[in-house]
N, C-alpha and C positions, 0 to 999 in steps of 0.2 A: 478533421485536424491535421493539422500540418506537422510532419516531421520534424523534430527539434534540433536545429544546429548547436553545434557544442560552444557554449560563448564561455571565455577564460574567467575563471574564479578570481587570477590573482591581481586584476586591475582591483576589484573591489575589495578585496582583503586590504592591499595597500593604502585604500584611502579611510577606510574603517576602523582600521587597526592603528596607523600609524602614530597618532596622538599618546594612547595608552603605553604603545611601546616605548615611547620617548621617555616615562615617568615610570616605568619599570627597571627595578636595582638588577643588573646581572649576578647572577648566581657564583658563589665565590666557588672556585677550584681547588679541590681536594685530592690529594693523592694517593694512590693506590685503591680508589673506590672501583668496587665491583658493578660490572655493569646488573641491570635490576634483571629479574627475568620475566619474558614478556607475558602481560597477563593473558587468560583465556579469551576475554571478552575486546582485545585490542584490535583497533582499526588499521586494515591493510588496504593498499592499492593493489586492484587485483586488475591482470590483462586482460583474464575472461571475464568478457560482461557477465552481469547478475543473471541468473536462469530462475525465476520461483517457480517451485515445486509445483504440479497438479496438486488439486482439492484433494485427489485420492490417496497422495503419498502424506498430504498432510492430517487428514483423518488417520491413516494407518499409526502416524508416530504418537499421536494421542491416545489409540486403542493400545499400543503397546505400553506408554508410559504409564498410563492409569490400569490398566492390568485389565478392561474390561470385558476380554472374552472368557474371564475366568468368573464372572460377576453373573449371578442368575441363570437362566435357559436362555434369556437373550441373547447373552455374550457368544453363546454356543454359537449362535447365526452368525457371529463375526470369523468363524474358523473355513468357513466353505472355501471351496476353489474360486468360486465368485467373487468374495469379499478380501481375498487374500489378493487375486488379480488386480482388483481397483485399488487396494493399501499398497501395490508397486506402480501405481500409476498409468497402467493400460485400460484402455476402453472398454464399457462394458456396457449394453444394452441401459435404456433409460428405465424402463422398469425394474431391470435388475437391481438400479444403484439406487432407484426407490426404496426398494425393498431389504438395500443393505442400510440404508441410512432410518430405517424404522428402526431394526436391531440394534444401531447404534445409538437413537434417542431412546429407545428403551431398557437400553445397558447403563445410560447415564442415569436416565430416572430412578433404576433400580439401586444403580449405585448409591443415591442422597448424597452428590458430593456439590451439589450446588443449589444453593438455597434459592435462586431466583425460579425454580422450578418447581418447588414446591407449591403451585396453585393449582392444581389438579381440580381439586376438588370443587372450586369457585366454578371452574369454567367448563365444565362437561357439556352444558346445553350447547356450545357450538361444535359437537361431535367429538372424536377421540383426539383426547390430548395429546396422544402420542404422534399420530398421524398430522395434527397440525403441527408439534413439533418439528416432525419431521421434514415438513413442509418447507418451515424455515431454512433448516440446513441445508434443503435442496436448491432453496435461493441463495444460501449462501455458497455451496458450491459451486455451480452456474456461474454466478456472479465472481468468482474466483478464478476459474477458468478461462472465462472471457478477460479478465483483466491479465491475467499471467500470461495471453497466448498474444496481447496486444504488449504488454513491456518486453516478450522474448524478441518483437520486430520493431521494437522502438531504435530507429536510426539513429540514436543519441546513446550509446553503451554507458549501463553505470558499474563505476570501477570501484563505489564504495560499498562493499556488499552489507557490510554491518549496519550502516544506516537504513539500507536500501526497503525493509519490511516497513519501517515506523512510521511514515505517511498511511500506509492501508491500517496499519494497527492501530493508529489515532481515529480514525473512521468509524473502526470494529467497537472502539470506546465508548465511545458517542452512541453510536446505536444500541449496543447493549446496556448503556447507562439508561437511555431512555425504555428499553424493555422491564431492566430491573426497577426502575422507580415506577412504573404501572405494577408492577408486580409486588414490590410494598405497600402498593395502596390497596389492591386487593387482598392480602391476608391481613391488613391493618397493622403493620408493623413500622417501623420508624429506620431511616439508614443510619448506615455507621458513622461516627464522627471522624475517626482515626484512619490512617491506613492500614490494613491488615496486616496481622504479626508476619505472614507467610510471605510478603514483598517487603519486610526488611532487612537491615542488613546481616541479623543473625539469623535471617532465612529459617532454612527445615527444624532447627534446634529450638526456634523461639518460643512455641507454644507451650512445650514441657518448661523450658526454664520460667515461663509466664506461671505454670501451676507449682513448679518449685516455690518459686518467690510466693504464691499465694498461700501455700502450706508452710513456710517457714523452716523447711527441712533443706540439709547440705546434701550433698553429693555422698557423703558416705550412707547418712540415713537414706536416702532412694535405694542404694544397694539393699539396703535389710528390708526398706517399706514396700518395694515392686519385687524382693525375692529374684534379682538378678545380678550379675556378677559385672565387675566395676566395667572392665571392657565393652559392655551392651551400653551400661548408662553413660558413661562420657562419650562412646560413639553417639548417642542419641542428642543428648545436651548440647554435643560440638556440631550436630548435622553433618556427620562422615556418612552417616546413613540412617534410615527410616526403621522403627518398627514392625514388624511383620504384623498382620490383621487379627491374630490371635493376641499378639501382645498388646494391641492396641485396647482391646478389648478389656483384657486385663488392667492395664493400666486408668481408664475409665471409670471400671467398676471401681479401683480402691481410692482415685482419688475421688470420686462421685462419693463415695461412704463419707471420706474424710471432709470432705469440704462441703458435704449436706445438699449436692446437686445430682441433677437427675443424671443416672449413669448412660441414658441411651442418648442423649442428648449430648453429651461431653463426648460420648464415642463418633457420634455426626461430626463434631468439631474438629475433632482430632484428624479424622477422614479426610474432611474438606480442605485443612491447614495442610497435611500431607500431598493431598493430590495437586491443589494449584501452585504449591511450592515446587511441584514435579515438572508441572505445565512451564513453568516460569525456567526451572533449569534448561527444561529442554529449550526454552527459547533462549538462553544464554548463550549456549553455542554459537548461535547467528546473529545475537545482537547485543549490546554493550549494557552493564548493568545498572549501570545509572539511568539508562533510556527505558530499561522496562520498570523501574521503580518511580519513573515520573509517570510511566502509564498507569501502573496501580493507582499512584495518587489521585491522579487525573480521573480516573473511574469512581472513586470514592467520593471525589468533589463534582463529578457532574451527576451521578445518581441523586444526590442532595440537593444538588439546583432543579433537576428535571421532578424530582418529587416535590418539592416545596410551590415549585408553579402550580403545578396539578393541584396539590392539595389547598393551595390557598383559593385557588378558582374554583372548586370542590365546595370548601367551605363558605363561599360566598354566596349571598342572596343576590347580588346584582351581576357581578359576570358572569356568564352562563357560555361560555367557551368549549366547557369540557362538562360529560356527563359521568357517572359509575359506569353505564352502559358503554361506555368508549373506551373504557382501561384494557378489557381483553383484545380489543382489536389492536391498542397500541402495544400491547405485551407480544403478540404475535407477530405483526409488523414493523415494529419498530419506526425507524425513518420513515418507513417507506408507508406511515397510516396515515390518511388523510389529513387527520386533525395534529400529527406530528409536525408541519410546518410551522402554526403559530405558537406551540411550544417550545420552538428550540429558536425562533426568532426571539421571544420574551429571555430566554438565557443568554442569548447573542448580547444584547442589551446592555448585560451588566458583566459579559465578559472583559477583564482587563488583560488575558495574555495573546496576544496580535496571532499568533499563529493558530491556536485553538480556533479566537474569533473567526479566522478563516475557514475553517475546515468545517465550525458550525453551519457555514452558507453552502457545504457541500456534503451534509451529511443526508438530506431526505433527495439528494437529486442524483446527477453521474458520479459516480466515484471517479470513473477511469480519468474525467478532464481534474479533477485534481491530482491526480498520481501524473500525470503526463505535464501539469505546470509546474511539479517540483522534479520531475527525473532530471531534467538537465543540469541540476546543481550538484548532483551525483555524480559528474564525469569531469574528468582531471588528467592532463598527460605527466608523466613524470617528469618532465622539465620545466613544469609549473612549481611541481612539489620541490622541485630542487632550488626555484626562485624563492620561494614562501620560506624555505628554511634558512638560507643565507641572508635575505632582507630583515627578517624577524628573530634570527640567533634562536630557533625552536630545536629543543634538543631532539634527536632523529626519534627515541623512542614513542615523545611525546607529539610528532609531526600531523601523524594522521586523525589522532583525537581532535586536535587543533582544528584543522581544515573542519574535520567534519563537522565539528559546532559551528564553524563560521556558513558551510551550508547548509546547513538546519536553520540558520537564522536568519539568513538571508533573504527568506520568503516570506519574513515579517516585514521587509522594507517598503512594501507596496500594498500592504496590505488597508483596507478601510478600515478607520476609526469606530468604536463603539461608543453611545454616550456614556459608559463608562469611564473610557479612556479619557475622553474628551472633558470628562469632570475633574478628573485625577490631573489632567494637566493643568487646569486653572492656576495653581500655585506656580507651577515651574518656570524659571527663566529660561527662555530660550536666545538662542546666538545663531545670528546665519553664518554659516561658515560658506564660503566661495569654492566651489570644487574644480577640478578639472576638466575640459570638454569631454576626458573618455569617461568621468565619472559621472557626468550629467546625462550622456547619451547612453550608460547603462541602465540610468534609474527609469529612462523613457523606456528602454529595451523589456524592464521587468513590468513598469506599466502596461505596455504594450500584450506583454504573456498573460499577465493578469484579466487585460480587457477579453483577451483570444477563449481564454475560456472560459468568460460566460458570453461568448459568441457575438460580443460587440466589436466588430472587423472593422467598424465606419472609427470608431476611437483606437483599434488599435492600429490602424495605419497610418491616422495622425500622430501618434505616439512616434512610429516609426519613420514616420518624414523628418521630424525633428532631430531624430538621433543620426539620420544621414547628414541632415545640416550639420550638426556639430560635428561629426566625425564622418566625414566624406568617404575615406578610403578603407572602410569596416566592412569587408564582404559579407559578413553576417545581418547587418544592420539594411544593407540593401538589398539581400538576397528575401529578407522577409518582409520589407516593404512591397519588393514586388509580389510575395505570395500575398500577402495583405491584398491589395488591389487587385490579384484576381479571385480572390475571395468574394471583392465587391463586383467583380463583374459579373456572378452567377444571379447577382440581383438587379441586374440594369440591362436594357434593352436599347437597340438604334445606336444612335451617334454616341452617347453615353459609355453606352459597354464598350464600344470602339476605341475610345479615347482612352478608359480606364487599361484596354488591353495594352495598347501601346505605350501606356507609360509600364505596366507591369513588366511586359517583356522587356523595355528598355532598361527599367533596375536590374534585372536578372540577368542582362547581358554585359554591364559595367561590372556585378558584382563575380562575373565569368572570368572576365580582365586583371580583376585585381589579384597580388600577389598571395601565395598561398601562405598558409601562418594566421589569418587575419580573423579563425574563429568558425568556417564553414567547413564541410567538407567538398573539395574544388568542384566534383562534377556534380553536384546539388543544384546551381545556378543554371548549368547546361541542360538540365531535365526540367527544372521547373514550370518555362514555357508551355511546354508540352503537355504537362499535369494540368494548367489553367486550362489551355485550349480543350482539352477533353472534358474536362469539368463543365464547360459550357456547350457542348453536345456537338463540339468541331473535331470529331475523331479522324477524319482523314487529314486534315493540317496538323492536328497533334503527331500523328503517325511520319508524315513528310517532316515535320520540324526535328522530329527525334533520331528520325535517321540521318537528317543532316548532322546532329550532334555527335554520333556512332562516328562518320567520316573525321569528325576535329579530333575526338576525344577518345575515341577507341568505345568497345562495347564493355563497360564497367557492371558491375552488379547490380547498381542503383537504375542507370539506364537500363540494363536488362528487364529488371523488373516493370520498371514503368510502359516501356515499348513494349513488354509481351504483355501487359495490361490492354494497351491500345490494340495493339494486333487480335488478343482476343475477342475484344468489344465489334473488332470488324468480321470476325470469324474468319480471320485468316490464321487457321490453326498451327498451320504448318510455321510459318514465321515465329508465332506463340510459343510452338514447343523450341524451338531454337533459344530465344531470350529465356524463358524459364530453364533452361537446365543451366545455363551461367549465371542466373540469379540465383540460383537452390544454392549453388554453389557456397555461396555466402549466407542468405536468408534461408538457413536449413529450418527453421521453425515460424514459417509465415504461412499463417492457414490458410488464408485466402489465395495467395499462390499456389500452395498444393493444390489446392481444391480445382483451380482453373487449370494448373498442368495437367490433374490426371484428366481433367473435361478434355482437354486438346489430345490425349493420349488414346482417348476411347474415341474419338473422332477421327482421329488417325489410324483406328487399328491396330495401335499399341495397347491392346488388353492387361497383358501382365503389368507394365507399367504404370498404365490408368490404375490399378487396381492397387497395386503400392501405394500411390500418390494419394489416395483420396482415404486409404487406411490412414496415412499421415495425418492425413487433413481430420478428418473426423475423430481422431486421437486430442486433437488441438482446439475442438469446438467447432469446426466448418462441418454440416451436415447434409445442408441440402441437396447436392449433386451426391453424394455418397449415398443416400436414401433414394434417389432415381434409379442407379447403379444397382442396389440391392434388391429393387421392384423389376429388376430385368429391361429398363429403358434402353440400355445401349447394348445392341447384339454385336456380337464378334464380325469384323467386316473381313 
């Protein structure tokens, strides 16, 4: 997958929002207006790129938020030194990590916080329920660490941190909805019809308010009924703080007696409400509140959609795509289950939201491809923000929210239509709007990216060729056209490969001569031909080309990264180590480069440096050479 050059967001916003802004009335100016306080979830442009936490740090935050260490005997297994190190983000042995995940899983089960996990009695024939569920968490943690390592090494920095986790969380929502739909059918239950109270605007105090409403009691009545002081009741109802567990037991017993409901069931409901709301509040420090509520609503919607699709098939005598015996496998494997692809395809056909429809096409495949596709939308330069602010007269405190919404919705511009979208469009009136060449080229660029994500480099190259014809002086388009032709070189042989190679290098060299500021990092076009040559097995030519590039532009970090990789593959460990030292000054968390640099150090007899680099690479997920070292393969020279 090619690194994403940065593409200016400003031209797209200009073309897509000008008409709406023309008809928008300007707000009246008022005197002596005090500026509003910045909201907790407001979006900001960050100079430092987004660095996703490692899986251990995420699980550690969940353990602390849900207080899992103090739940049952399993929670005690989360207090050990190994678990504490893992939760701090340190690398531990795989066997130790699996053991920590088993304790984590059992603590979640003992806490009875998630209804979807209450299927243990029906799937025991598949082995230990806790172990199977721990394997799911193992899959998620390994997958997340791989994705985090890739995001940390993106050549395109993500500057809008508040929306950076959203693409991954959307895929998680779909995967979890598949599992929960299967769990509901195993238990014989039906999905919720309304969004959960814990995700509502009232949030933490919503469920207690609902119980108050059902009982017909006022706040003053609750003080007497629950035998609590006024401050506690007000704090609980207003969501300022949550009741302690012994108070939850008392509340559930009192309301259970009053409303004629099972106190144990009410206690589980209260615990789940506060636990899930606490998790939402944890995420609220890193995301926008409206995005979180949208995820919660989508989770309910897709759980119902997957449930209805599975149930209708199980109840049918004609359609036999799924059997009841398939449900435990779907619950444990989610989108990776063999029959999940058919299920997701049927739901995709009825989806009318283009962004979710696109996510559905990736949930059963490689999530990293989806994240790479949307990563570039979250990159901006301050000068572009200033242009947008002046052009559309957006108040400063609303600017980044405005830009974030546009960045999230650009992704829908080139999404394939589902049958449901086609059906909805029949009664619409369509108008052909002729945009500028820049807008047409940007549309081609987006289509090329979409085809690249699916591995269709033939179509991607065609789109970028047209973009180059529309805007010949755009370095991004030239560079990408050359890189796509380079991808096609790997699939050709003989004269056809030579012709494509010549064209690819020609396009990159043109991009390198274009002025800066046209949307691509200046050294990328100089380096790309060397990458192409290396990818088709011509490593010596690649080294020669990159060394010539060094004479023209100097040793930049990106050039050092790729030249070091080529020298490493040619076993030139001295030259590779020289390059890696330069590259690692900027690409400090590129796991593959750390691993290769460590190996080079061992080959040169730099044992201490090599050990440190391999430990860092192992921490970020690259472990092959690390394991060779631990087994004593590299002797001190």
